[in-house]
Every structure is written in structure tokens, then in C-alpha cells.
N, C-alpha and C positions, 0 to 999 in steps of 0.2 A: 688599369682601365683596358680592356683588349680594343687593339684596333688595327687588327690584320684585315679587317672588311671595312674598316670606316670610310666612308664618303663624305669627303670634305667638301661642303656648299655654298655658296654665295649667294646671300639672298638680298635681292634689289626689286622694290617696290616700283613701278615706272606708272608713266602716264600713256593714256591711247593713241601719242599721238605715235608713238611705235607700230611698226609694221608687226600684225598678228599672224599671219598667215603664209609662213616660210616656205620655197618651192621645194627644199630639201626636208621635210617634216617627216621625222621617223615616223609619224603616226596616221595610221591608215584614215582618212576621211577623218582626221584632225579638226576641219573647219567644219566639219556638217554640210560641208554644199554639197556632199555626195548625195550617192541615193538611201533611203530609210525604209524603215519596215515595219510592218504592224507588230506589236508585241502583245502575247496572252500568256499567261504561266501563273501557274497554281501548286504549291507543294504545301504541306503541312496545314496550317493557317491564313499563309500569305499569300497573297496576288500578287502580279505585275501586269500592267495594262499600258496602250496607249502606243504612240509611235518614238522608236528608238533609230538612229543612224548606223543604217549596214558597218560592219568590223567592231560594232562594241553591246554588249551585252549586261543584262540585271540578274545580279547574284545576291537577290535579295530575301525570295520569300522562303529559305530553308530558316531564316531568325523572326519570321512570324509578323515579318513587316508589309505592310501594305503599301503599292507607290505607283506613281503612274509618271508618264513620260509625254513630252508633247513638244512640236517644231516651234519656235518662236522666232521674233527679231534679234538680230546679235547687236552688238555695240556699235559696229560698221553699218554701212546702208549696204544691203544688197546680200549681208552674212546670214546665217544661220544660228540660233544660240539652241542648247536643249536644256526645256525645263522639268526637271526632276521634283517632286512632290513624294513626301510620306505621309498617306492620309491615316494611317491606324499604325499603331506599335505597339504590338502585343507586350510583352514585357523588356526587361532591363537588358536582355541580349540583341532586341530588334536594332535593326541596321537598312540602310538603302544603300547597295554600294554599286557604282556601275565602273565596269574596266574595259579596259581593250580587247578585243576575243583575237588577239596577235600577240607574239612575244618580239620583244625589243633587243637585240643585242647589242648593249654596251661593252666597249674596251679600255682594258686597264691603261691609266694614264693619260686619257681622251678628255676633252671638257665638254662637257654637255649642257646646252641651255634648255632650261624647261619653262615654258609661258602656259599662262593661261587665264581666260576673264572671266570672273564671278561676279554677282550679285544676288541678295539675297533680302526679299522684303518682310521676312520674319527674321532676319538675323542671327540665322544658322549659322553654328561652327561647322567648318567641312574640313575634313581629313583629306590629302591626296597626299599622295604614293606611290613609288616604283616598286615593287616586291613582286617575286615567285608566284604564281597562282596555282604551283602545287608542293608537297612536301618538299624542303624541310621549310617553305613560304619563308626566305629570308629575305626579309626588308630593307633594300639597297641607300634608301632616300625616303625620309617621308615630312610632312610640314600640318599643322593647324593653321587656318585663316579664319576671321569673322568677318566676312563681306557686307557692307550694307544695302541701301535699296538701288546704289548707284553703280554702274559697271566701274570695274577696275582690275587693271591688270597686272600680273605677278610673276617675278620672274626669277629662276635660280638658277646658277651656275653649279653643276656638280663636276667633281673629277674621280671617277672610283677608281680605288687601288688593287682593285681585282676586275677581270672580265665575267661578263655573266649576260644571261638572257631574264629579262622582265619584261611586269606589264603594269600600266598605266591605271589606277584608282582612282574614284573617288567619291567619300564615304559621308555619311551624317547620321546623327543615331538619336535626333527625337522628329517629331512630327513639325513639317515645316515642306516649304519653298525655295529650292535653290537653281539659280539660271548659270548655265555654264557656256563659253564660248572660245575659238579661236586656240584650241591645247596645239601646242607642238612639243617636239623634243627633237634638239637637232645640234647636230656636231660643231664646234665652233671652231673657225681657223685660228693659227696662231697669235694673230693680231688682235681676234677678238676677246681674248681672257682676259678677265677684269682682273686688277690686283686686290687681293682678299683685305680686308680689314682686320681687326684685331677678333680674335673669335669669341662667341657670346659663351655664355655658362651651360654646360651639358643640362637639361632637366631631366632625363630620363637614360640612365647608363644603360638599364635592361633594352633598350633600342638600338643597340651598337654591335652588331645588329641584332634584329630581332626576330623569333620564329614565331608561326601559328598567325591566326586571323588579325586579319586588319584591325578589328575592331579593339584587339585586346589593350592597345595603346595608342595614345593620342596626343602626346605633345609631343614638342617641336625635338628633334633628335641633335644632330651634328650639324652646326652649321657657322659659317661667318655672315654676318648680319650687318648693314645698314640701311641709313634713310629711317 
């Protein structure tokens, strides 16, 4: 197995008592409390419409999916969340994809904490990834979660073994509703890095790293996991 670009990740699911909105968040408008803008997009058989936070973009219409976005209440009082709905799936390639409209520069050997809160009244499986948005589309890190009807925060600690630019992706491939809030990527201080437990099995070695569009692989790739 090639490990020259492997991200070692600690996966910790926490309660909502932890702060979700870090001041040093590398994601612009990651808490969705900034500006929003109207969204109207049509390409081939897909459409996207509604309201979307500034600095974020839908890239679903190429796949034939029809999507709707809107603002709703987040898990913490006074904070916003984004409601994503796939209203139509054209065929097997259909996918709702939301990504950041900007690059995040990650540095080799530094630790980063990825956090977000999710809920899904339709129990939709959600893919979350940090990957390049242009060729060769290397995926530095990815996981798949299955949120329920109640808000839950997910946290991952990642240490890249090489530097690179990446973007934040949220995606799902079936008709359904997902709400997302409190997304952040922040660099950790030396005292914040957790001790890593034993690694779990790698379920899809093709994803270490993978190339190509986000929809091609959905398995959890390489991570340390506890809880």
C-alpha cells in the first residue's frame, strides 16, 4: 500500500457542548452567519435553486440532480444552518455536491481539526471530504457518516504528510434532506493534539489517495477511530 500521501486521521464524535464556531476557522463563512445569496443554476437536466451562504457553491447540476438550498436554525441558538435537499435524482450518477469556493492551504506535519454538525430527517448518508477541485483531484481526506434526525457534531483530527491546497466538500447521492452547521477547519496547537488509538482497517485502499470526482468512492479511508 502506498502511503506517500496518506493522511492519518483521528475520528472523534463529540457532544454539542463543545464550541462549534472557532475564531481561527480556515473556512470562510463556515458558521453561515455571514452573507447569503440567491442561487439559480441549470445545466443539462439538473437545477439548483434557493439561498446559499456566500463563499460556498453548488456543483450538482452536471449530474442531472435537482437541488434546493435554504437557511434554517442551527443547533445553537442564534446560529444558522444550511438545509440541502435533493428533490430529483436523474440517474445513478446523480449527486448533490456543496463545496467551498476557495482553497484551504494545508501544511505537512501540522495537525488540523475538522468539525461540523449534521442532521437528516431522511437518514441520508453524507460524504464529507477535503480534496482538490481541479485535476488530478487528489482527495486528502474523506469520511461517510449517517446522521439521524437530531443534531450531532462530528470531529476529525488530521495530520497531512505533505502540503497542498484543498477544498471542503459535502455530498450525498440519493433523494433526501440534510442540514449542516458549524463547519470549521482549524490548525491545532501542540497541546491540543490527541493521542491516537490503534488504527481501524482501511476499507478502500484505492482512496489513499484517490483521484477523480467525489462520487466515485464513498468508503471511510484511512483514519484512527475511537468512541
